[in-house]
SEVOZA-897148 format. One record per residue (C-alpha): residue number from 1; x, y, z. Coordinates in Angstrom, 1 decimal, m for minus. Each point is the difference from the previous one (the first is absolute). Layout:
BEGIN
SITE    k       x       y       z
SITE  NUM       X       Y       Z
...
This chain:
BEGIN
SITE    k       x       y       z
SITE    1   m10.9    17.7     9.9
SITE    2     0.4    m1.9     3.2
SITE    3     1.6    m3.7    m0.1
SITE    4     0.0    m2.5     2.5
SITE    5     1.0    m3.7     1.0
SITE    6    m0.1    m2.6     2.3
SITE    7     2.1    m3.5     0.1
SITE    8    m1.8    m3.0     2.6
SITE    9     2.3    m3.4     0.3
SITE   10    m3.2    m1.6     2.4
SITE   11    m0.5    m3.2    m0.9
SITE   12    m3.9     0.3    m0.2
SITE   13    m1.4     1.7    m3.1
SITE   14    m2.6     1.5     2.3
SITE   15     2.4     1.5     2.7
SITE   16     2.1     1.3    m2.7
SITE   17    m2.5     1.6    m2.0
SITE   18    m1.1     1.9     3.4
SITE   19     3.4     0.8     0.4
SITE   20     0.4     1.9    m3.4
SITE   21    m3.3     1.6     0.0
SITE   22     0.7     1.2     3.4
SITE   23     3.2     1.7    m0.6
SITE   24    m1.2     1.7    m3.3
SITE   25    m3.3     0.9     1.3
SITE   26     1.6     2.1     2.8
SITE   27     2.6     1.8    m2.1
SITE   28    m2.7     0.7    m2.8
SITE   29    m1.3     3.7    m0.2
SITE   30    m2.4    m0.2    m3.2
SITE   31    m2.1    m2.9    m1.2
SITE   32     2.4    m2.3    m2.4
SITE   33    m0.6    m0.5    m3.5
SITE   34     2.2    m2.9    m0.7
SITE   35     1.7    m3.0     2.1
SITE   36     3.0    m1.9    m1.7
SITE   37     0.2    m3.7     2.2
SITE   38     2.9    m2.4    m0.5
SITE   39    m0.2    m3.2     2.3
SITE   40     2.4    m2.9     0.9
SITE   41    m0.9    m3.5    m1.8
SITE   42     0.1    m1.3     3.4
SITE   43    m3.6     1.1     0.2
SITE   44    m1.0    m1.9    m3.7
SITE   45    m2.7    m1.8     2.0
SITE   46    m1.6     3.3     0.9
SITE   47     0.3     1.8    m3.1
SITE   48    m3.7     0.1    m0.8
SITE   49    m0.9     1.7     3.5
SITE   50     2.8     3.0    m0.6
SITE   51    m1.9     2.5    m1.3
SITE   52    m3.3    m0.8     1.5
SITE   53     1.6     0.4     3.0
SITE   54     2.1     3.3    m0.7
SITE   55    m3.5     1.9    m1.4
SITE   56    m1.8    m1.3     3.0
SITE   57     2.4     2.3     2.2
SITE   58     1.1     2.5    m2.6
SITE   59    m2.3     0.8    m2.7
SITE   60     2.0     0.9    m2.9
SITE   61    m1.6     1.0    m3.2
SITE   62     3.1    m1.9    m2.0
SITE   63     2.1    m2.9     1.0
SITE   64     2.7    m1.8    m1.7
SITE   65     2.8    m2.5     0.8
SITE   66     1.3    m3.1    m0.2
SITE   67     2.2    m2.7     1.7
SITE   68     3.3    m0.4     0.6
SITE   69     3.1    m2.2     0.6
SITE   70     1.4     2.9     2.6
SITE   71    m1.9     3.1     0.9
SITE   72     1.3     3.7     0.8
SITE   73    m1.7     2.8     2.2
SITE   74     0.5     2.2     2.9
SITE   75     0.1    m0.9     3.9
SITE   76    m0.3     2.7     1.8
SITE   77     0.5     3.4    m1.7
SITE   78     3.5    m0.1    m1.0
SITE   79     1.1    m3.4    m0.5
SITE   80    m0.5    m2.1    m3.4
SITE   81     0.2    m4.0     0.3
SITE   82     0.5    m2.4    m2.5
SITE   83    m2.0    m3.2     1.2
SITE   84     1.1    m2.6    m1.8
SITE   85    m1.7    m4.0    m0.1
SITE   86    m2.0     0.9     3.1
SITE   87    m3.4     1.4     0.7
SITE   88    m0.3     3.9    m1.2
SITE   89    m2.9     2.0    m1.3
SITE   90     0.9     3.6    m1.0
SITE   91    m2.6     2.5    m0.6
SITE   92     0.5     3.7    m1.7
SITE   93    m2.7     2.4     0.1
SITE   94    m0.2     3.3    m1.9
SITE   95    m2.2     3.4    m0.2
SITE   96     0.4     1.0    m3.3
SITE   97    m1.9     3.2    m0.4
SITE   98     0.2     1.5    m3.7
SITE   99     0.7    m3.6    m1.5
SITE  100    m1.9    m2.0    m1.9
SITE  101     0.3    m3.6     0.4
SITE  102    m0.8    m2.7    m2.0
SITE  103     0.1    m3.7     0.9
SITE  104    m0.3    m2.8    m2.8
SITE  105     0.4    m4.0    m0.2
SITE  106     1.2    m1.3    m3.3
SITE  107     0.0    m3.6    m1.0
SITE  108     2.4    m1.3    m2.4
SITE  109    m2.6    m0.9    m2.5
SITE  110    m1.1     3.7     0.3
SITE  111     3.3     2.0    m1.2
SITE  112     0.0     1.1    m3.4
SITE  113     1.5    m1.0    m3.0
SITE  114     3.7     1.8     0.0
SITE  115    m1.2     1.0    m3.8
SITE  116    m2.9     1.8     1.7
SITE  117    m0.1     3.7     0.2
SITE  118     0.6     1.8     3.4
SITE  119    m3.9     1.0     0.2
SITE  120    m0.1    m4.2     0.5
SITE  121     2.1     0.4     3.3
SITE  122    m1.6     2.9     1.2
SITE  123    m3.4    m1.1    m0.1
SITE  124     0.9    m3.6     1.7
SITE  125     1.7     2.5     2.9
SITE  126    m2.8     2.6     0.1
SITE  127     2.5     3.4     0.0
SITE  128     0.7     1.9    m3.2
SITE  129     3.8     0.9    m0.7
SITE  130    m0.6     3.5     0.3
SITE  131    m0.7    m0.5     3.7
SITE  132     3.9    m1.1     0.3
SITE  133    m0.7    m2.7     2.8
SITE  134     2.5    m1.9     1.9
SITE  135     0.0    m3.5     0.4
SITE  136     0.3    m2.9     3.0
SITE  137    m0.2    m3.5    m1.3
SITE  138    m0.3    m3.1     1.9
SITE  139    m0.2    m3.5    m2.3
SITE  140    m0.3    m3.6     0.4
SITE  141     4.2    m0.9    m1.1
SITE  142    m2.1    m3.0    m2.7
SITE  143    m3.0     1.3    m1.2
SITE  144     0.3     3.4    m0.6
SITE  145     1.7     0.4    m3.4
SITE  146     2.3     2.7     1.6
SITE  147     2.0     0.9    m2.9
SITE  148    m2.9     0.4    m2.3
SITE  149    m1.6     2.0     2.7
SITE  150     3.0     2.6     0.6
SITE  151     0.6     0.1    m3.6
SITE  152    m3.4     0.9    m0.6
SITE  153    m0.5     2.6     2.9
SITE  154     3.2     1.8    m1.2
SITE  155    m1.2     0.3    m3.5
SITE  156    m3.3     1.8     1.3
SITE  157     1.4     1.8     2.8
SITE  158     3.5     1.1    m1.0
SITE  159     1.8     1.3     2.9
SITE  160    m2.2    m1.0     2.4
SITE  161     1.7    m1.8     3.5
SITE  162    m0.9    m3.4     0.0
SITE  163     1.3    m1.6     2.8
SITE  164    m0.5    m3.3     2.7
SITE  165     0.0    m3.5    m0.2
SITE  166    m0.3    m3.6    m0.1
SITE  167    m2.0    m1.4     2.8
SITE  168     2.1    m3.0     1.8
SITE  169    m0.2    m2.7     2.6
SITE  170     2.8    m1.3     2.7
SITE  171    m0.7    m3.7    m1.0
SITE  172    m0.6    m1.6    m3.2
SITE  173    m3.4    m1.3    m1.1
SITE  174    m1.9     2.6     1.4
SITE  175    m1.9     2.0    m2.3
SITE  176     0.0     3.8    m0.6
SITE  177    m2.2     2.3     1.8
SITE  178    m1.4     3.4    m1.3
SITE  179    m2.1     2.2     1.9
SITE  180    m2.6     2.3    m1.9
SITE  181    m2.9     2.5     1.6
SITE  182    m2.0     3.0    m1.7
SITE  183    m2.9     1.5     1.9
SITE  184    m2.0     0.0    m3.0
SITE  185     0.2    m4.0     0.0
SITE  186    m1.8    m2.5     2.2
SITE  187     2.0    m2.2     1.5
SITE  188     4.1     0.5     0.6
SITE  189     1.9    m2.4    m2.7
SITE  190     3.0    m3.1     0.9
SITE  191     1.2    m0.2    m3.6
SITE  192     2.5    m3.1    m0.7
SITE  193     1.2     1.7    m3.4
SITE  194     0.3     3.1    m1.7
SITE  195     0.9     3.1     0.5
SITE  196    m1.1     2.7     2.9
SITE  197     0.8     4.0    m0.6
SITE  198    m0.5     3.1     1.0
SITE  199     0.2     3.0    m2.2
SITE  200     0.6     3.6     1.5
SITE  201    m1.1     3.2    m1.9
SITE  202     0.2     3.6     1.6
SITE  203     2.1     1.4     2.9
SITE  204     2.5    m2.4     0.1
SITE  205     3.5    m1.0    m0.9
SITE  206     1.1    m3.3     0.2
SITE  207     3.8    m0.1    m0.2
SITE  208     2.0    m3.8    m0.6
SITE  209     3.1    m1.1     1.0
SITE  210     1.2    m3.2    m1.4
SITE  211     3.2    m1.7     1.3
SITE  212     1.1    m3.0    m2.0
SITE  213     3.3    m0.7     2.0
SITE  214     1.9    m0.7    m2.9
SITE  215     3.6     1.5    m0.7
SITE  216     1.6     0.0    m3.4
SITE  217     3.1    m1.9    m1.0
SITE  218     2.3     0.2    m3.1
SITE  219    m1.2     2.0    m2.5
SITE  220    m3.0     0.6    m2.1
SITE  221    m0.6    m1.2    m3.5
SITE  222    m2.2     0.2    m2.6
SITE  223    m2.5    m3.2    m1.4
SITE  224     1.4    m0.2    m3.4
SITE  225    m2.2    m3.6    m0.8
SITE  226    m2.7    m1.3     2.1
SITE  227    m3.4    m2.4    m0.4
SITE  228    m2.6     0.8     2.7
SITE  229     1.5    m0.4     3.1
SITE  230     3.4    m2.1    m1.2
SITE  231     2.9     2.8    m0.1
SITE  232     2.5    m1.4    m2.7
SITE  233     2.1     2.8    m0.8
SITE  234     1.6     3.3     1.8
SITE  235     2.0     2.3    m0.7
SITE  236     1.6     2.6     1.5
SITE  237    m1.7     3.8     0.0
SITE  238     2.5     1.5    m2.3
SITE  239     0.0    m3.1    m2.7
SITE  240     3.5     0.1     0.1
SITE  241     0.4    m3.5     0.5
SITE  242    m1.9    m3.1    m1.7
SITE  243    m3.1    m1.5     1.6
SITE  244     0.9    m2.7     2.0
SITE  245    m2.1    m2.6     2.0
SITE  246    m1.5     1.0     3.1
SITE  247     1.0    m3.0     2.3
SITE  248     3.5     0.8    m1.6
SITE  249    m0.1     3.4     1.2
SITE  250    m1.4    m0.9     3.3
SITE  251     2.6    m3.0     0.4
SITE  252     2.7     2.7    m0.1
SITE  253    m1.6     2.4     2.0
SITE  254    m0.6    m2.5     3.1
SITE  255     3.9    m0.8    m0.4
SITE  256     0.9     4.0     0.9
SITE  257    m2.2     0.2     2.5
SITE  258     1.1    m0.4     3.5
SITE  259     0.1    m3.4     2.5
SITE  260    m3.5     1.4     1.8
SITE  261    m1.7     1.2    m3.1
SITE  262     1.1    m3.2    m2.0
SITE  263    m2.0    m2.2     2.6
SITE  264    m3.1     2.4     0.0
SITE  265    m0.1    m0.4    m3.8
SITE  266    m0.6    m3.8     0.5
SITE  267    m3.3     0.9     1.7
SITE  268    m1.3     3.7    m0.2
SITE  269     1.1     1.2    m3.5
SITE  270    m2.4     1.7    m2.1
SITE  271    m0.3     1.8    m3.0
SITE  272    m0.8     4.0    m0.3
SITE  273    m2.1     1.7    m3.2
SITE  274     0.7     3.3    m0.1
SITE  275    m3.9     1.7    m0.2
SITE  276     1.3     3.6    m1.5
SITE  277     0.9    m0.3    m3.6
SITE  278     1.2     3.7    m0.3
SITE  279     2.1    m0.2     3.6
SITE  280     3.8    m0.1    m0.9
SITE  281     1.8    m0.2     3.3
SITE  282    m1.7    m3.1     1.6
SITE  283     0.1    m0.6     3.8
SITE  284    m1.6    m2.4     2.6
SITE  285    m3.3     0.4     0.4
SITE  286    m0.6     0.6    m4.3
SITE  287    m0.7    m3.9    m0.6
SITE  288    m3.2    m2.0     0.6
SITE  289     1.5    m3.3     1.7
SITE  290    m0.5    m3.2    m1.5
SITE  291     0.6    m3.2     0.8
SITE  292     2.5    m1.9    m2.0
SITE  293    m1.9    m3.6    m0.6
SITE  294     2.2    m2.1    m1.9
SITE  295     3.0    m0.1    m2.5
SITE  296     0.8    m2.0    m3.1
SITE  297     3.6    m1.3     0.1
SITE  298     0.2    m0.8    m3.8
SITE  299    m0.9     3.0    m1.3
SITE  300     0.9     2.4     2.8
SITE  301    m3.6     1.3     0.2
SITE  302    m1.2     1.0     3.4
SITE  303    m4.0     0.4     0.8
SITE  304    m1.8     2.7     2.0
SITE  305    m3.1     0.3     1.4
SITE  306    m1.6     2.6    m1.4
SITE  307    m0.2     0.7    m4.1
SITE  308     3.3     1.9    m1.2
SITE  309     0.6     1.6    m3.5
SITE  310     2.9     1.0    m2.2
SITE  311     1.8     3.0     0.6
SITE  312    m1.0     0.0     4.1
SITE  313     3.2     1.2     2.5
SITE  314     0.0    m2.9     2.9
SITE  315     2.7    m0.8     2.6
SITE  316     0.0    m2.6     2.2
SITE  317    m0.8     0.6     4.4
SITE  318     0.7    m1.5     3.0
SITE  319    m2.4     0.0     3.0
SITE  320     1.0    m0.5     3.6
SITE  321    m1.1     1.3     3.4
SITE  322     2.7     3.1    m0.3
SITE  323    m0.9     0.9    m3.4
SITE  324    m3.7     0.0     1.1
SITE  325     0.7     1.6     2.6
SITE  326     2.1     3.1    m1.7
SITE  327    m2.4    m0.2    m3.2
SITE  328    m3.1     1.1     2.2
SITE  329     1.5     2.6     2.0
SITE  330     1.4     1.4    m2.9
SITE  331    m3.5     0.3    m1.5
SITE  332    m1.6     1.4     3.6
SITE  333     3.0     2.7     0.0
SITE  334    m0.4     1.2    m3.8
SITE  335    m3.9     0.0     0.7
SITE  336     0.8     2.3     3.3
SITE  337     1.7     2.1    m2.3
SITE  338    m2.4     0.9    m2.3
SITE  339    m2.2     2.9     0.0
SITE  340    m3.1     0.5     2.6
SITE  341     1.8    m3.0     2.4
SITE  342    m0.2     2.4     2.8
SITE  343    m3.6    m0.2     0.4
SITE  344    m1.6    m3.3     1.5
SITE  345    m1.4    m2.6    m1.8
SITE  346    m3.5    m1.6     1.2
SITE  347     0.7    m3.5     0.0
SITE  348     1.8    m3.0    m1.9
SITE  349    m0.3    m3.6    m1.4
SITE  350     2.6    m2.7     0.2
SITE  351     0.2    m2.7    m2.7
SITE  352     3.0    m2.3     1.0
SITE  353     0.9    m3.6    m1.7
SITE  354     0.0    m2.8     2.2
SITE  355     4.0    m0.4    m1.3
SITE  356     0.7     3.0     2.3
SITE  357    m0.8     0.7     3.9
SITE  358     1.9    m2.2     2.6
SITE  359     1.3    m2.4    m2.5
SITE  360     1.8     2.8    m2.4
SITE  361     1.4     2.2     3.1
SITE  362     0.4    m2.5     3.0
SITE  363    m2.0     2.7     2.1
SITE  364    m4.0     0.8     0.3
SITE  365    m1.5     3.2    m1.5
SITE  366     3.2     1.3    m2.3
SITE  367    m2.2     1.1    m2.7
SITE  368    m2.6     2.1     1.9
SITE  369     2.2     1.5     2.4
SITE  370     2.6     1.4    m2.4
SITE  371    m3.3     1.3    m1.7
SITE  372    m1.3     1.6     3.5
SITE  373     3.9     1.1     0.5
SITE  374    m0.2     2.5    m2.9
SITE  375    m4.4     0.2    m0.1
SITE  376    m0.3     0.7     3.7
SITE  377    m3.1    m0.1     1.9
SITE  378    m2.2    m1.6    m2.9
SITE  379    m2.2    m2.7     0.2
SITE  380     0.9    m3.1    m2.1
SITE  381    m2.2    m2.9    m0.8
SITE  382     1.0    m3.3    m2.4
SITE  383     0.9    m3.9    m0.4
SITE  384     2.3    m1.9    m1.3
SITE  385    m0.7    m0.9    m4.3
SITE  386     0.1    m2.8    m2.0
SITE  387     1.3     3.1    m2.8
SITE  388     0.1     3.4     0.4
SITE  389    m1.8     2.6    m2.6
SITE  390     1.6     3.5    m0.5
SITE  391     1.5     2.4    m2.5
SITE  392     3.5     0.0    m1.4
SITE  393     0.7     2.6    m2.8
SITE  394    m3.3     1.0    m0.6
SITE  395    m1.9    m3.4    m0.4
SITE  396    m1.6    m2.6     2.6
SITE  397     1.9    m3.5     0.3
SITE  398    m0.7    m3.4     2.1
SITE  399     3.4    m0.2     2.0
SITE  400     1.8    m2.1     3.0
SITE  401     1.9     0.2     2.3
SITE  402    m1.0     4.0     0.5
SITE  403    m1.3     2.5     2.9
SITE  404    m2.0     2.2    m2.1
SITE  405    m1.8     2.6     2.4
SITE  406    m3.2     2.3    m0.9
SITE  407    m0.2     3.5     1.8
SITE  408    m3.0     1.9     0.1
SITE  409     0.2     3.9     0.3
SITE  410    m2.4     3.1    m1.1
SITE  411     0.8     2.1    m2.6
């Protein structure tokens, strides 16, 4: 398997396409099977011309991609750049012998009912579950019914990797863009809604790192009483104290924090929901991070940006630049310690939140450079998303403020 990426920051779309194609063709030794393109919304008026321009210079049997508020790619063989708010075009191209690549486009109206059997989903995608496919998903943030899609794919393809992101723009009011070309169709398509994706099957392994960038504070609690996304009562894990309203627990917790963390809690407080119900000791990374979206001072209840249920364990979390950096580094170190990591990966894709990057860290290229520090000599492409898709605890979720990486290697 061969994977290469090229990045251009030329303000002219024609010049940018020419630059990335020239760089890619000079490094390819076999005919390409797949292209994945990410383009800055600075080129939004030229979106309809993008895929025809690429295919004119580099015939690709399959090409998918989307627009982004920031773009990630390789400037030369050893430098990765994160370009935020300026013109940028990133093209990843792969030759994948022994891999069956199935592209698809899904409109929200096509999605099966959540009560439908797994066959309804596999018929829609066009890949049988026994092929053990792995998925890349690129979605419009407003019209894709993303949570229904992820729940349905997890139901139909349990254990399969699903990773990707929601298309974004750097300017409010610009429409999203999803790019799709398959050699079986007459014309390339530019979609403004729905989901495009790829299912990989065969001689490929897709591994993931999902860095949510939070650290727990206080102790874990168990939900004693809840309704939909409202937590009404919490109790300690051992049920040794009477249930209390979560707002009371949170107020006591904030008072016990350092001055710096109290300041952070005013604008960067989140709630983590434990994903493994059978894991006794919970640590950083064992939680699905969700927004804390409101409180009811009279009842002492809090509203969470996800459904919750009685019996689940939760813990309050904080996020800042240092925590995000440490979280990603710990995950990369853990990844490197796993068996087989001495063999190089072929390539990677990065899906990072618009809220990370220079605005979070105060410096450019932080997440991508940290990734390349641990996975050296690997080509990486990607974009800054309106939401990131990735697995936590064996299920797939839509995240925020996250950097999610897909790492491709052969068995």
